[in-house]
C-alpha positions in Angstrom: 73.1 101.6 291.6 69.6 103.1 292.9 67.4 101.6 289.9 67.0 97.8 291.3 66.1 99.3 295.0 63.7 101.9 293.3 62.1 99.6 291.0 61.6 97.1 294.5 60.2 99.9 296.3 57.5 100.9 294.0 56.8 97.4 293.1 56.5 96.0 296.7 52.6 96.6 297.1 51.4 95.6 293.8 49.1 92.4 293.1 51.5 89.6 291.1 48.2 90.1 288.5 49.8 93.5 287.5 53.4 93.3 288.5 54.2 92.8 284.2 52.2 96.1 283.4 53.6 97.9 286.1 56.9 97.2 285.2 56.6 98.3 281.8 54.9 101.2 282.7 57.8 102.0 285.2 60.3 101.3 282.3 58.9 103.5 280.0 58.5 106.4 282.4 62.4 106.2 283.2 63.2 106.0 279.0 60.6 108.9 279.1 62.5 111.1 282.1 66.0 110.3 280.4 64.7 111.6 277.0 63.5 114.9 278.2 65.9 115.3 280.2 69.2 114.8 277.6 67.1 117.0 275.5 66.3 119.7 278.3 69.8 120.0 279.0 70.8 119.8 275.4 68.5 122.8 274.6 70.0 124.8 277.5 73.2 124.1 276.7 72.7 125.6 273.4 70.8 128.9 274.3 73.3 129.7 276.9 76.3 129.1 274.7 74.7 131.5 272.2 73.2 134.0 274.9 77.1 134.2 276.2 78.4 134.4 272.5 81.2 137.2 273.1 82.8 135.4 275.7 85.8 133.3 274.6 84.5 130.1 276.4 81.1 130.4 276.8 80.4 126.8 275.3 82.6 125.8 278.3 80.5 127.8 280.8 77.2 126.7 279.5 78.2 123.1 279.7 79.6 123.4 283.1 76.5 125.0 284.1 74.5 122.0 282.6 76.5 119.5 284.5 75.7 121.4 287.6 72.1 121.3 286.7 72.4 117.3 286.6 74.4 117.3 289.5 71.4 118.8 291.3 68.9 116.8 290.3 70.9 113.9 291.0 71.3 115.0 294.4 67.5 115.5 294.7 67.0 112.0 293.6 69.5 110.5 295.8 68.0 112.4 298.6 64.2 111.6 297.6 65.6 107.4 297.2 67.0 107.8 300.7 63.8 108.8 302.3 62.0 105.5 300.8 60.6 104.1 303.8 59.7 100.2 304.0 56.2 98.7 304.2 55.8 97.9 308.1 
């Protein structure tokens, strides 16, 4: 839901001659961020489930903590996107 509005806000002030390059760069950054986010949450869940190994539901707790971290990051991004201003 947020991606078209964020892309429009990011590209609004650019000249048409660099629009293609900027679009590719934003797509690259989005893919890189997604890859790093998934990898870091996977590493965290693996590390946390081994750290709490004696507990019976260690993996479930680790996944719940990872989901909470994703929810917090999503909330921060929604807050940042809602504070974007239009050019006057």
